[in-house]
N, C-alpha and C positions, 0 to 999 in steps of 0.2 A: 517635564511633568514628573512629579515625585511618585514613587511607588509603582512605576511602570514595570511590567515583567522584565526579567533580566535579558530576554531576547532583544528587547528594543529600547532605545533611548532617543530622545530628540537631540539631534546633533547641535553642537555649539554653533551659534550663529556667526558665521565668518563674515569678514568685511566683504562687501559687494553683494551679499545675498540676504541682507537683513530684511529687504522688502518693506522698509518703513513707509514708503509712499503707496504701497500696493492696496491697502484697504482690506485685502484678503477676503474674497467671497468664495463660497462654495455651493455646489449643487445639492439640493435636498432631495435627491432621487425623484425629481419632478422636472421634466423638460420645460424650459422657459422660466423656471423659478430659481432665484438665487438667495443665498444667505451668507453674509459676510463672516469672516473669521477674525479674531484678534490678531494684529500683526505680530505680536511676540510669540504666537503659537504657529506661525506659518513657515518656519524653517523646515526643510526636508527632514524626514525621519530616516535614520540609518540603522542598520542592524549591528549589534555588538554581541555576537554569540560565539564564545570560545569554548565549545563543549565537544568532548570526544564522543564520536558515535560508535556504538557497539550494540547493534540490535538486528532484528529480523527485517526482511524486506516488506514494505507496505505495498500491497497490490490494489490497483483501482478496482472498484466493484460497480456493477450495474445498478442504476437507480430505479427503484420501484417503490410502491407504498410500503412494502415489506423491508426493502433495503434501507430506506431513509429512517424507518422507525427502529431498525435493529442494528444500525451501524455501530460498531464497537472497535476498540483498539486491538489489532492483531497481536498475537503473542510475541513478546520481546525477549531477547536473550538475557537481558539484565534490567532489573527494576530501577537501577541507578543511572540509566543512560538518558539520552535526550528525550525520549518519549514520555518520561515521567516528569519532565520540567513543566512548569506552569505556562499556560497560554491564556492570558487574560483577554476578555472581550468587553466591549463598551456596555456599561449598565448592568452587568451580570454580577450577582453576589457570589455565585459559585464559579470556580475556575476550572477550566478543562486542562488536560495535559496536552502537550504538543502532539503526542501520538494520536489522541482522540480527535483533535482538530484536523490533523492531516488525513486521518481515515475518513472523516466526514467530508472534507474538501475533495478527496478523491471520488467519493460517491456523487457529490454534486457535479464535479467536473465531467463525470461520465455521461451525464444527461444534458449539461449545458455546453459542453464542448469547449471549455476553457481550461487553462492550466491551474492545477490546485495551488501551486506556489503563488500565483498571481492573486487568487481569491484570498488566501491567507494574508498576503501583503496588504491588500486593500483594507481588510478588517483591522489589521494592526495599526495602520496609519489613521484610521478613523478613531481608534482608541486613543492614540497619542494626541489627537487634536481636540477630543471631546471629553476626556475622562473627568475633568473637574468642572465641566459645564453642564450639570444636570439640574433640572427644575421640576417643580410640581405646579400644575395648573390650579388656580384658585378661583377664577371667575369665568364661567362658561359663556357669559355674554360679551365680555370685553377681551378675553384671551390673556388676562393678567395672571401672574404666577409668582412663585417665590423660588429662590435658589435652595437646593437641598443642603448645601454645606453650611450656609450661614443665615438662611431665612430672609435674605434681602429681597425686596420686591423687584419684580421684572415686569415691565409693561407690555411686552410683546412675546409672551411665552408661546402662544399658539394663535394662528390666524383664525378668528372666529367665523369668517365666511368660508374660507377655503378648506380648513382642516378640522375644526371642532365638530361639525356634524358627523364626519367620518370617524373621528376619534371616539365619539360617543357610541357609534355603531360597533366599532371594533371592541371597545372595552366591555360593552354590554354583552356581546356574543361570547366573550371570554370570561365573564363573571368578575371583571376588575372594577375597582372604584376609580373613575377617571380623575378624581382629585387626589388619589394616593398612588398614582402611577408615574414613574419617572419618565421624563422626556428631555430632550436637549434644551438648554437655555438659549435665548436670543443673544446675538452678538451686537456689534456696533450698529448694524443696519439690518433691516428685514425681521423676519419672524423666526422663532425657535419651533419646538414641538416635534422634532424627529424622534423616532422610536426604535429601541432595541439595538443589538450589536451591529446591524447593517445600516442604521441611521436613516430610516425611511420616514418621510412625513406621511400622515394618515391618508391624504388624498391619493398619493402614489401607491401606498400599500393596498388600497382597494383593488387596483388592477393586478399588481404582482401577487398579492395575497390570494386572489382567486386562482391564479395559475399554480401557486404552491399547493393549494387545497386540491386542485385537480390531479396533481401528481401524487400527493401523499394519501389522498382519500380521507383527510381529516381537516377540521377547521384550521386555518392558518393563524399563527400567533407571531407577531413581530418580535416578541421578547423570548420566544423559544429559539434556542440556538440552532437547531436543525432547520427550522423554517427560515430563520434569518440568513443562514448560509445559502440556502437554496434561492431565496429571493435575490440576494446579492449576485449570485451566479447567473441567474436569468437576466438581471439588469446589465451586468457586464458583458454577457454574451450578446445581448441586443445592441450594445454600444460598440461592438467591434472586437471584443476579446476572443470570440470564437474563431477568429483567423489564426490564433496561436502564433502571431508574429509580433515582433517588437513594436512595429508601428501600430498594429491593431490594439495591443494592450496599452500603449501610451495614450492613444486616442480614448480608449475606454476609461482609463483612469481620469483623464481630463474631464470627460463627460460626467463621470461619477461625482467629481468634485465641483465643477463649475457650470455644467450644462452644455459646454461646447469644447471641441478639440482646439479651437482657436481663441480661447479666452485669455491667454497670456499667463495663466497661473501654472507655469511649467514645473515649479518646485514640487507640486503634489505628485504629478506623474513621474517626475524624476525620482522622487523619494520612494514611491511605490515600486518602481522597477529596481531600485537599489535593494530594497528589502526582498523582493522576489528573487533576485539573483542569488542572494545568500541562502535563502530557503531552498532554492533549487539545487544548489551545490550540496547541501546536506542530505536532501532527498536522494540525489544521485549516489552519494557516498553510502547511504543505507542500502540502496539497491545493489551496489557492487559487493556488499558483504556476502551475498548469496552466490557470487560467481567465483 
């Protein structure tokens, strides 16, 4: 994918892992519902970050309505270090720094009991798989839409029975025009229509959004970075990542992508854990600076 943040690139597709016959499906944050991915986009994402760390330690903070609303980047020893680097998120026009993303992931992790590096890894893999697949809904009756990049028609932008009613509820509550709000495009099978950095379909956001609102004390917004981080953290925690074990996180990644830990789409979970490992190494290095 072109123009990805320099932290992350889609790995060259090596012989034996092209997955050409896979068909590539992934979970749209709704148990029992799948959406396929294009096979050329289904290689595992790896981390390519060669940045010297020289900054202050990031400390996890407790989550509350005040915490999530006021989470900010702790003071760093140098503005040129890793924490000032871009951290791009799916469908966001403004870019966070890595330090801001890590501070927010720490806040979310403290209440969802997952590892912040794992949450960041999942969000980066979603970015890599979806960055160029964004659409606008054009017909509220049929679910048809157009691609944001070239205006090409898409016949299954959003499921009119399952998701459009909830989408209209969500956008109305947030004062958004449903026909001018970016969602993910459909792939080779199934429906598109997932929202925001965490890639939730509307029908699933209704349940997780209500949990987010209960924690933050404010209406939940899937396009809001803080709300998206928290919703993803809750989903991953529910799916096994709260065990903070390799197996639990692998299973959670599989469920996040395909709806089942036994779906066979190992490349996604393997890619997420590869990214997590590299992020975790850098977090540890930052922590060691204080010692």
